[in-house]
C-alpha positions in Angstrom: 27.8 30.0 -3.0 25.8 27.0 -4.4 22.8 25.6 -2.4 23.6 22.3 -0.6 22.7 19.2 -2.7 20.3 16.6 -1.5 22.0 13.4 -0.2 22.3 10.7 -2.8 19.7 7.9 -2.4 20.5 4.2 -1.9 18.5 3.1 -4.9 16.9 -0.3 -5.1 14.8 -2.6 -7.2 11.4 -3.4 -5.7 11.3 -7.2 -6.5 12.9 -9.3 -3.8 13.0 -6.3 -1.4 9.5 -4.8 -0.9 7.2 -6.7 1.5 3.4 -6.5 1.5 1.5 -8.0 4.4 -2.2 -8.4 5.1 -2.8 -7.8 8.8 -6.3 -8.5 10.2 -6.0 -6.4 13.3 -3.9 -3.4 14.2 -4.9 -1.4 17.4 -2.9 1.8 16.5 -2.1 2.1 12.8 0.5 4.8 13.6 2.4 2.3 15.8 1.8 -1.3 14.8 3.4 -3.9 17.1 5.7 -6.7 16.0 3.2 -9.2 17.3 0.4 -7.6 15.1 2.7 -7.7 12.0 3.7 -11.3 12.7 0.0 -12.3 13.0 -0.4 -11.1 9.4 0.2 -12.9 6.1 3.1 -12.0 3.8 1.5 -11.7 0.4 4.7 -10.8 -1.5 5.4 -14.2 -3.2 2.0 -14.3 -4.9 1.8 -10.8 -6.2 1.9 -10.3 -9.9 1.2 -6.6 -10.0 0.2 -3.7 -7.8 -1.7 -0.5 -8.6 -2.6 2.6 -6.7 -1.5 2.8 -3.0 -0.6 6.5 -3.2 -2.1 9.3 -1.2 -2.7 12.5 -3.3 -4.0 15.9 -2.6 -6.6 18.0 -4.4 -5.8 21.6 -5.2 -8.1 24.5 -4.2 -7.7 27.6 -6.4 -7.5 30.9 -4.5 -7.9 33.7 -6.9 -8.0 37.3 -5.8 -8.8 40.6 -7.3 -5.3 42.0 -6.9 -3.6 39.8 -9.5 -4.1 37.8 -12.7 -2.3 34.8 -11.4 -4.5 32.2 -9.7 -2.7 30.6 -6.8 -3.7 27.4 -5.0 -3.5 25.7 -1.7 -3.6 22.0 -0.8 -7.1 20.5 -0.5 -8.5 17.2 0.7 -6.3 14.1 0.5 -7.4 10.9 -0.9 -6.0 7.5 -1.8 -6.1 6.4 -5.4 -8.1 3.3 -6.4 -5.9 0.5 -5.2 -5.6 -3.1 -6.2 -3.2 -6.0 -6.0 -3.1 -8.7 -8.7 -2.3 -12.2 -7.5 -1.7 -15.5 -9.2 -4.7 -17.8 -9.3 -4.7 -21.5 -8.5 -6.6 -23.9 -10.7 -8.4 -25.4 -7.6 -9.3 -22.0 -6.1 -6.8 -22.4 -3.2 -5.4 -18.9 -3.6 -5.9 -15.3 -2.4 -9.7 -15.8 -2.5 -9.5 -17.9 0.6 -7.7 -15.3 2.6 -9.3 -12.1 1.2 -13.0 -12.8 0.2 -15.2 -9.7 -0.6 -15.8 -7.5 2.4 -12.8 -8.7 4.4 -11.5 -5.8 6.5 -8.0 -5.4 7.8 -4.8 -3.6 6.9 -2.4 -3.7 3.9 1.1 -2.9 5.1 3.7 -2.0 2.5 7.3 -2.1 3.5 9.2 -0.7 0.5 12.6 -1.3 1.9 11.8 -4.8 3.3 10.8 -5.8 6.8 13.7 -4.0 8.5 13.3 -2.5 11.9 13.2 1.4 12.0 12.7 1.7 8.3 9.4 3.3 7.1 6.2 1.4 6.2 2.8 2.5 5.1 -0.3 1.1 6.8 -3.6 1.2 4.8 -6.9 0.4 6.5 -8.9 -1.5 3.9 -11.9 -3.6 3.0 -11.9 -5.9 0.0 -14.2 -4.6 -2.7 -13.9 -7.4 -5.2 -12.0 -10.4 -6.5 -11.9 -10.1 -10.2 -10.8 -13.1 -12.2 -8.6 -11.9 -15.1 -9.1 -14.3 -18.0 -6.9 -14.4 -21.1 -6.0 -16.5 -24.1 -2.5 -14.9 -24.2 0.7 -16.3 -22.8 0.2 -15.3 -19.2 -0.6 -17.0 -15.9 -4.2 -16.9 -14.5 -4.6 -14.0 -12.1 -7.0 -12.5 -9.6 -7.2 -8.7 -9.1 -8.3 -7.8 -5.6 -9.7 -4.3 -5.4 -9.5 -2.6 -2.1 -11.5 0.3 -0.6 -9.2 2.4 1.7 -11.5 3.1 4.6 -9.7 5.8 6.4 -6.5 7.9 6.2 -3.4 5.7 5.9 -0.5 6.0 8.2 2.6 6.9 6.1 6.2 6.4 6.9 5.6 4.6 10.2 8.7 3.0 11.7 8.8 -0.8 11.4 9.0 -2.3 14.9 11.9 -4.5 15.9 11.6 -8.2 16.5 10.2 -8.9 20.0 13.2 -9.2 22.4 15.5 -7.4 20.0 
């Protein structure tokens, strides 16, 4: 008898679906409220690129005298260096006004959109830098905001419903 197959996924294309918010305050990152999310800023329409935002685990080797094979166990977790690249405004009225260096808060990533009960990831962050990306090529001016992830992110947290829903 064959092993049961994994259920087929409902595949999607990130643009026009994924939402990324900056939220200044969340009391419990494992259970953000709708009011806290609504007090944040939807960054999605100004994002040119995103990098990092993935939790990974180190590996600890566990050799023993009884065999040649070296096994391993999961080690410490960490978040990759993470950044979001935004479009720049000629007058400076852009992401720099909302997220100057050392701003603390939360980046909330809703991969399937802002849909109640679907999963989101909540990253406690501090802005490390706002790098101006200059070019003579055929591309829009951009600003890369680098973030320090200050503590363990909450992953796959249920998005709360609209108040009163």
